[in-house]
N, CA and C atoms as an extended XYZ file, in Angstrom:
132
Properties=species:S:1:pos:R:3:atomname:S:1:resname:S:1:resid:I:1 pbc="F F F"
N       -26.193      -18.818       17.431 N   MET     1
C       -26.071      -18.286       16.567 CA  MET     1
C       -24.563      -17.583       17.933 C   MET     1
N       -25.310      -18.368       19.222 N   LEU     2
C       -23.875      -17.968       19.860 CA  LEU     2
C       -22.781      -19.384       19.684 C   LEU     2
N       -23.043      -20.119       18.723 N   LYS     3
C       -22.019      -21.197       18.937 CA  LYS     3
C       -21.011      -20.203       17.847 C   LYS     3
N       -21.943      -19.997       16.152 N   GLY     4
C       -21.045      -18.714       15.348 CA  GLY     4
C       -20.006      -17.769       16.092 C   GLY     4
N       -20.854      -17.491       16.858 N   PHE     5
C       -19.981      -16.024       18.115 CA  PHE     5
C       -18.529      -16.558       18.251 C   PHE     5
N       -19.036      -17.745       19.102 N   ALA     6
C       -17.520      -18.509       19.548 CA  ALA     6
C       -16.163      -19.117       18.516 C   ALA     6
N       -16.918      -19.708       17.743 N   ILE     7
C       -16.346      -20.031       16.601 CA  ILE     7
C       -15.331      -19.185       15.778 C   ILE     7
N       -16.004      -17.232       15.694 N   ALA     8
C       -15.656      -17.103       15.448 CA  ALA     8
C       -14.526      -16.082       16.261 C   ALA     8
N       -14.171      -16.097       17.080 N   VAL     9
C       -13.556      -15.503       18.339 CA  VAL     9
C       -12.123      -16.190       18.255 C   VAL     9
N       -12.426      -17.585       18.464 N   LEU    10
C       -11.248      -18.080       18.408 CA  LEU    10
C       -10.449      -18.196       17.618 C   LEU    10
N       -10.639      -18.158       16.169 N   LEU    11
C       -10.379      -18.313       14.979 CA  LEU    11
C        -9.499      -17.463       14.911 C   LEU    11
N       -10.023      -15.864       15.652 N   LEU    12
C        -9.675      -14.914       15.882 CA  LEU    12
C        -8.551      -14.671       16.344 C   LEU    12
N        -8.266      -15.247       17.102 N   LEU    13
C        -7.600      -15.510       18.279 CA  LEU    13
C        -6.638      -16.287       18.301 C   LEU    13
N        -6.594      -17.023       17.643 N   GLY    14
C        -6.006      -18.160       16.927 CA  GLY    14
C        -5.212      -17.458       15.337 C   GLY    14
N        -5.563      -16.808       14.992 N   ALA    15
C        -4.935      -15.892       14.144 CA  ALA    15
C        -3.955      -14.910       14.402 C   ALA    15
N        -4.577      -14.215       15.531 N   SER    16
C        -4.066      -13.249       16.463 CA  SER    16
C        -2.096      -14.311       16.502 C   SER    16
N        -2.792      -14.897       17.479 N   GLN    17
C        -1.878      -15.759       18.327 CA  GLN    17
C        -0.084      -16.348       16.955 C   GLN    17
N        -0.746      -16.772       16.050 N   PHE    18
C        -0.247      -16.767       15.426 CA  PHE    18
C         1.405      -16.456       13.791 C   PHE    18
N        -0.170      -14.901       13.742 N   ASP    19
C         0.747      -13.089       13.498 CA  ASP    19
C         1.783      -13.380       14.541 C   ASP    19
N         1.422      -13.142       16.023 N   GLN    20
C         2.570      -12.986       17.056 CA  GLN    20
C         3.731      -13.922       16.994 C   GLN    20
N         3.232      -14.848       16.560 N   TYR    21
C         4.655      -15.715       16.569 CA  TYR    21
C         5.097      -15.798       15.564 C   TYR    21
N         4.601      -15.674       13.824 N   CYS    22
C         5.047      -15.607       12.666 CA  CYS    22
C         6.441      -14.109       12.592 C   CYS    22
N         4.783      -13.723       13.077 N   TYR    23
C         5.198      -11.686       11.910 CA  TYR    23
C         5.524      -11.253       13.160 C   TYR    23
N         5.972      -11.391       14.164 N   ALA    24
C         6.052      -10.775       14.982 CA  ALA    24
C         4.929       -9.543       15.581 C   ALA    24
N         3.717      -10.082       15.248 N   GLY    25
C         2.964       -8.776       15.559 CA  GLY    25
C         1.834       -8.283       14.365 C   GLY    25
N         2.764       -8.218       13.206 N   ARG    26
C         3.090       -6.703       12.784 CA  ARG    26
C         1.521       -5.851       11.643 C   ARG    26
N         0.303       -7.636       11.431 N   TYR    27
C        -0.349       -7.512       11.016 CA  TYR    27
C        -1.457       -7.398       11.763 C   TYR    27
N        -1.469       -7.927       13.133 N   THR    28
C        -2.586       -7.839       14.344 CA  THR    28
C        -2.475       -5.823       14.835 C   THR    28
N        -1.567       -5.391       14.964 N   ASP    29
C        -0.671       -4.081       15.184 CA  ASP    29
C        -1.583       -2.986       13.816 C   ASP    29
N        -1.372       -3.355       12.668 N   ALA    30
C        -1.808       -2.674       11.740 CA  ALA    30
C        -3.600       -2.657       12.044 C   ALA    30
N        -4.040       -3.761       11.881 N   ALA    31
C        -5.228       -3.985       12.034 CA  ALA    31
C        -5.867       -3.066       13.539 C   ALA    31
N        -5.243       -3.192       14.267 N   LEU    32
C        -5.893       -2.593       15.852 CA  LEU    32
C        -5.698       -1.386       15.345 C   LEU    32
N        -4.621       -0.669       14.620 N   SER    33
C        -4.298        0.600       14.095 CA  SER    33
C        -5.213        1.806       12.928 C   SER    33
N        -6.246        0.002       12.310 N   MET    34
C        -7.159        0.916       11.669 CA  MET    34
C        -7.787        0.615       11.854 C   MET    34
N        -8.697       -0.159       12.835 N   LEU    35
C        -9.945       -0.277       13.839 CA  LEU    35
C        -9.798        0.560       14.683 C   LEU    35
N        -8.709        1.589       15.008 N   ARG    36
C        -8.621        2.895       16.527 CA  ARG    36
C        -9.049        4.178       15.215 C   ARG    36
N        -8.149        3.989       14.162 N   GLN    37
C        -8.406        5.508       12.800 CA  GLN    37
C       -10.597        5.192       12.300 C   GLN    37
N       -11.115        4.022       12.106 N   ILE    38
C       -12.261        4.495       12.396 CA  ILE    38
C       -13.163        4.709       13.421 C   ILE    38
N       -12.765        3.674       14.401 N   ARG    39
C       -12.869        4.558       15.637 CA  ARG    39
C       -12.727        6.443       15.413 C   ARG    39
N       -11.445        6.743       15.626 N   HIS    40
C       -12.407        7.882       15.083 CA  HIS    40
C       -12.600        9.214       14.625 C   HIS    40
N       -13.021        8.158       13.169 N   SER    41
C       -13.016        8.979       12.002 CA  SER    41
C       -14.915        9.302       12.279 C   SER    41
N       -15.796        8.184       13.118 N   PHE    42
C       -16.781        8.408       13.426 CA  PHE    42
C       -17.022        8.582       14.943 C   PHE    42
N       -15.780        9.236       15.798 N   ARG    43
C       -15.415        9.971       15.955 CA  ARG    43
C       -16.088        8.848       18.158 C   ARG    43
N       -16.025        8.319       18.489 N   ILE    44
C       -16.759        7.194       18.927 CA  ILE    44
C       -14.899        7.586       20.291 C   ILE    44
């Protein structure tokens, strides 16, 4: 299970770096904004 979690984290970090390089972080910023709104809707 830990190995799968580590692979998932590395893939997400790689995708984030690719987004920063190719699209100036547009999609990463949108995803983080969406997560903030979800967190706010649950009042966490």
